[in-house]
Structures are given as C-alpha cells and as structure tokens.
N, C-alpha and C positions, 0 to 999 in steps of 0.2 A: 757228169751230168750238167752242168750248169757251164762248163768253162766254154763250149759251144754255143751259147747262148749270144747271137749279135746284141741283144739289149742288155744283158748284162755285162757285156765288153762296153758298150759304149758308157753305161755308168763308170766302168772303171777307167776308163778313160778321161773321167771330168772329175769321178770324185773315191778313189780306191777304197774310204774306210766305207763308204755305202757298199760300193760292189762286195767287198768281205763280209758285211752282213747280211745282204741278199744269200750270197753264196750259202751262211748258215742258216738261213731261214728255210733255204728250199730243200737242202739236205736233211735238216730237221722237221720238216713238212711231209716229206717220204717217208719218214721212221714213224710220225707220230700216226699219220691216216688209214692204217690198220686199224688201232686202235678204236676208231669210230666206224668201223664197217660189222656188219654181223649178218651173216645169210643175206647178202644179195640188197641189204640195205644202210643206210647209211644216219648215224645218229644224227638230232636235230642240236646237240651242243654236248662238248666234253668240258665237264664242270670238274674245277681244281679244288682239292682238298690237302691243306699243310697238314705234313707230320710232325710228330713229336721231334724229332731231327732237324724241324726247319725244311725239311726238303717237301716236295710235291707229289701227288699223284691226281692222275683226270680218272672220272668214272663218266660212262656214256648215260645220255638224259633221252631218251626219246627218240623218235625216229623223224624221216623228211624226206618228201619227196623232191621237194623245190633243191633241197641242199644235195640231195643225190646228183640231180641233173647238173648242178654246177661242178660240183666234184668229177663227176664225168665226164664235163667240157675239159678240166685241167689234168685228168686222168690221162687224155688222149695226148698229152705231149709229152708222157713219159716210151719207154720201150714197153713191147708187149711182157717182157718176164718182169718190169718194174709195176706194170699194172696189175699181174698173177699175182704178184706177191705182196700186191694190197689188197687184193679183192679173193684172196682164200683158193687161187686157182684160176679164175675168170678171170675174161679180159673187159676193157671197156664196150666191146660190140654185146655182149653179154649182160652188162648192167642196162644199159641202153634198151635192150631189149626187152629186159624183166619192168623197166618205168614205161615202157610202150604197151605193156599189156595192163597199166592200168589207165592210161588215158580217157577211156573212155567212161571212167568213174569222177575226172579230173575236171573242177569246175573253174579253178584257178586261171584266169586268161592267161596270168606270168609264169605258170607253173607248165601249161599246155606248151607256151609258148618257149621255155629254157630247153624241155623234152626233145619239141621240134628241134630247134638250132642242135642240140648234141645229134640228134638223129641224122641230120644234116652234114655236120664234121664228118660224122663216123661212116657216112654213106651207107645208112643202114636201111636193110629194105622195108622196115616199117615207117620209113619217112612218108610215101604216099599216107598211109594211115593219120600218122601225125600232123600233117598240114590240111586233112579232111577236119581232124576235129580241130586245131586252130579255126579254123572257117567258121566250123559251127560256133564255138565259144564265144568267137570273138564278133559275130552277128548279133548274139545276144548278150553281151556285156554292157551295153550302155555307156556312161561315162567310164573310162579305164585310170587306173595308176597311171602313173607316167613312165614307172619304170617297167608297168608289164606294157604301157604301148612301143616303148624304146626296145624292149626283147622281141617284140612282135617284127618289127623291121629287122631287128639283125636277124633271126630267125630267119625270114624271108628271104634275106640277103645271103645266107648260108646257103639257104634251099635253091636260089636261082639255076646256080650251073647244071642243077639235075632237073627240075621240074619246070614248067611254065606257071610261075607265081604271080605275074605282073599285075593284075586286076587286084588281089589284094593286095600288094604290095603300095600301089598307088594310092590307096586309100591308106591304108596305116602311114605311110609317109605324109600323106597330106595331115591326118589327125596330129601325127608327132609336132610338125612342123607350127600348125595353128595355135599348140597350147602353150606356146613360147610367150615371154612377156618378154622382159627385160633378162632374166633366167626361166627356168622352168617351176611350177609351182608344184602339188603334189598330184592334180588328177587333172585330165583334159577337159571335164565339164564342170568344173568348176562345183566339184560337190561336196567339198570340205566347207566346216562350219565355219559361220560368219568372221570368229576373229582368227581363223588361219587359213584363210582360204588365200591368201597370199604367200603362203608360206611353204616353200620347196626345199628340201633336204639333200644333203648333199649327193645323195645316189638316185634322186631325181635330177641332178646335174650330169653325172657320169656317164650315165645309162644312154642318154640321148646321144651326149658326146660320141660316144663309140660308136651308134647305131648312124648317127650323121655320117659320120668320118667313113666308114665302110659304105654306107650307100654311095657316097660319093665314088671311093675305091673302086667299087665294081662295076659302075658303067661311064661316072661323069656325072655327078650332080653339082654344080656350082652352088644356087642355092640351099642344098643340105649341107655343102662344107663350110659356108660363108654362116648359117646358125651354129654347128658346132664351135667354129671359132671362136665366135662373141661369146656364147658359152663360157667354155674355155677361159675365155683370157679374163673375163669378167672373176672368176672363182679364182683362178691363179693371182689375181690383182688383192682378192680379198684375203688370201692366203696367212695365218701366223707367222708372227717373227722368228718363232723356232718350228717354222714347217708346220703347222697345225695345218690340216684340213678340215675347216668350221663344220656344223651340222646343220643348221638351219639359216635359209636366206630368204629374202624379201623378193619374191619373182618381180616386184615391180622395177625395183632398182639394182638387186642384184648386193645390194647391202647385206651385211650378217646381222641375223635375227638374234639369234645365240649358238654361242661356239662348242658347247658341251654335252655331251660326250664327244669326244675326240676318238675314232674308232683305229684300233691297230689297223685293220683291213685295207681302211682308206688308204693309210701310208704305206704301204708295201706292197697293194694289189691291184685295190679299183682305180686309185687316181692315177697310177703308172699305165696301167692296162688301156683305158680311154687317152689317155693327153698322147701315149707314144701312137697308138691307133691314129688319131688324129695326124701326128706330123708324119708319120708312114703314107698316109691317102694325100700330104700334100697342104695342110696344115701347119698352124705356126708351131713351132718347136716349143717345150716348155720343161726342159731337162733342168733346168737350173729348179724349178720347182719341185721336182718330182726325184732331184737329190735334198732339196731340204726336207720334202716332205720325210724322208727316209733317214736323216739323218734324228729327228725327231724320237723316233723309237729306241735310239741309243740313249738320248740326253731329255726325258721329258722333264721341262722345267717345273711342271706341275706334281711332281711327285718325284721322291728320292727312291722309291721301288722301283727295280730291274723289271720293265716288262719281257725281259727274255730270258728268263731263269735256263740254266743249264739241265734241269730237269723240271717239268717233261720235256723240254726243248720248244715251247709254243710261246708265240706274242701274246700276252693276255688280251681277252677282247677290247678293252675301253680304258680310259680315265675319265672318269665323270664327275658331276657334282654331290654332294651328300645330301638330294633334292630328289626323296623316292618317289615323292606324288608328284614329279617334275613339273613343279611350280614356276621355275624360274622360265620355261619353256612358254606354259599357258600365257605368262603374265606380259612376257616379252612377244609372245605373237598377238595380244590383244594389244599392247601399247602401241606397237610398229602400225597396227591396221588403223588406228587412230591418227598417226603422227609418225610415217615412215623416218626409221632411224633414231627412235626416241629408245635411250638404252635403258633407264631406269638404273644406273650404275649401282646402287646401296645392294643389289641384288649380290653382285658380285663379291661384296664383304659380307653379306649373310650367307650364301653358302658360297664356297671358296671350291675348285677344281682338286682334285687328289685321290678322289676315291677307285681306285683300280679292281674292274670287275674281271674275277678268277674265272675266266671261262674262254674256250674257244672254239667256234662252230666250223663244222667240215668245209663250208661252202668257202670259207676265209683261205683256207689251204688251196681250194679246188680254184680259186681266181687266183693267189698267190702262183701257183701252176701255169696257168694261163696267161696270165700276164707276161711273164719272164721266160719262158722254155719255147723253141721255134714251134711252129704247125710243122707235121708231119712226122714229129719225131716217134710217135707209135704206130706208125704204119708198118 
C-alpha cells in the first residue's frame, strides 16, 4: 500500500527510519479504523484503557460528522477493497452520501466545508447540494474560525474543476488573506477574548498554508503562495529542538506563546500534509522539518512512555502538561498580550510536560492517510 507513495519515498531518501515509522503508522491506521466505524458513522474518539497484563484496548466514544468527513478524505486514498473493509461493505461514495444527507441540519461552517471538500474529491452527485449549503452557511457565519475559513478555500478549490465557484472563492480568498498578521490568529474577525485575541493554534497555521498553496496550484496565485510560504517559514523556525510542532503562537510576531500539548497528529500528518502541499505548489521545501517532526514520535523527550505501543497500534493523541485547568495557556496568553515574548518561565517548573493522553481520534488517521498516500488510489 505505502511503498507506492511518492511522499513516503521522499522521506525514505532523506531519513529511512522516519519512513519506516510512517509505514508502520499507515499499516496500523488501516487496521484500527474499523474499530472507529459503526453504522455509517465514525466515533468522536477511541479511548485507551490499560489491561491487567499491561496491554491496551480501545473503545468507541461518541460520534462526529466532522471526523467522519476528514476520515472519508483519507479513505479515498485507499483502493475500493480497503474502503469496503473499513466501512463494513460500503465505500467512500456511500459515506459521503450519508454525510450529505445531513447537510441541511449542519450549522458549523467547518463541518459543511469538509463535507463539500469530500464531495468534490469524490466527484459525488451531492456536490451541488454541498456547495449551495456551504454558500448559505458562509453568508450567515459572520466572523469565522481561521480553520473553517481555510477549509472553505480548500473545498472550493477542490470543486473548481467541476462547478463555477469563482465568486464564492474570491470572497473566501480575501477573508483568509486579510486575517493573517505575522501568522494567523484563531478567528478572522477578532472575536476571541482580549487576552487571547492575538493567539493562534498550530491548526490555525497549517490549514491556511495548505489552502493557500492549493489555491496557487489551482490557477496561479503568487500572493497566496507568498502568504503560505511566510507562515510556514515562521512556524518551521519556531519548531522545537526535538521536532515538536508547538501549539500556540503570537499572531503578531510568530513567536511561541505556549508549546504544549504536542499532538501526534501534528507530527505525523498535519504538518507534513501542509508543508508537502506547499512544496508541490512551488513553495519552499521543508522536508528536514517534516522528518524532524516524525522523529519526535519515536523519541519524545518529555516522556519515557512509548507513544506507539504495538497494541492497539495507534499513536496516542498528545503529550501535555499536568494542568487540567489549562492555566499555563491562559496565563501565557494574558502575559504575551501585554508584553510579546514574555515567557513566565516558572510555569515550566510548576507544570512540567509529560502527561500522555491515551486516546486517538479517527480524523488523526484520516489525515495520516490523506497526507501520505497518493490521490487517485481509490478510483
């Protein structure tokens, strides 16, 4: 399955051990995903529980249309037989159809954009319905989360060869480009609270990089490519010494506000997905940073625990601080609001990182497949 992936091959030529890790993650992801699926829907999470013999089992918790749409995007990279094995006899066309039937009750701009993106990549007959619903929800949305705004651009770029989306795409492009400072905040309209209006997460950076890179690749948009390149460069320069993709950034300067949690999906899927899309669109190549991020999974300095146990065969979700009330994030957001770059270093001693979150969400495996397997494999 994975040996035919040009992206895995690119990593193998630079860092064979990281390529081996990827092969393992991809094999295990395909093996684990059926446990997250039931009756045409996907779980919100697979929660790990340690057994008396020291092993682990996982159980499904909740459901999520958003995670199902992301998983559908990833599953399209598998041959039809692989899709049917995971989806209990159905394929991705069926899964996208199920999601499309729920569009008229969806009010989240991000959820609708993801379903539209999946329908576009599937060439699904529900794509016109999805585009219409996306337009309706977007017009009513007001200030949008940056992640959702980026997904709207990516969905419309994916639909562009099949339908006339130019007016909506032009507006979505303007909104996304206008929201950027040095890097991206969390919302396009400054709706966050005063103490964190300058803070953007890692997701707020990578999805715009991907969207703007794809926009340029679609018909040529040098302004979009330059913006994607700039954000990617700042995030890569801030990467941790052990390859950590940090969590919160000051949108005004690009500096790190708070590093933890470090999420496994950022390391193995989301950062590679965006940065490789950027390189393939003609932007700067960040393969060294991609490989460094992968190596963190195998040797995280924050913990001695194996983040990828042989069973259940998934990468645990994150390494965090023992800070259930997220006080470090809040204090550092408030401090950097008043004085950019202020670290409050005592917090690192009071709340050292090292707590492992023993769960895995299906979208993490969806993005893993989407990031590394070639398009068209499921055709």
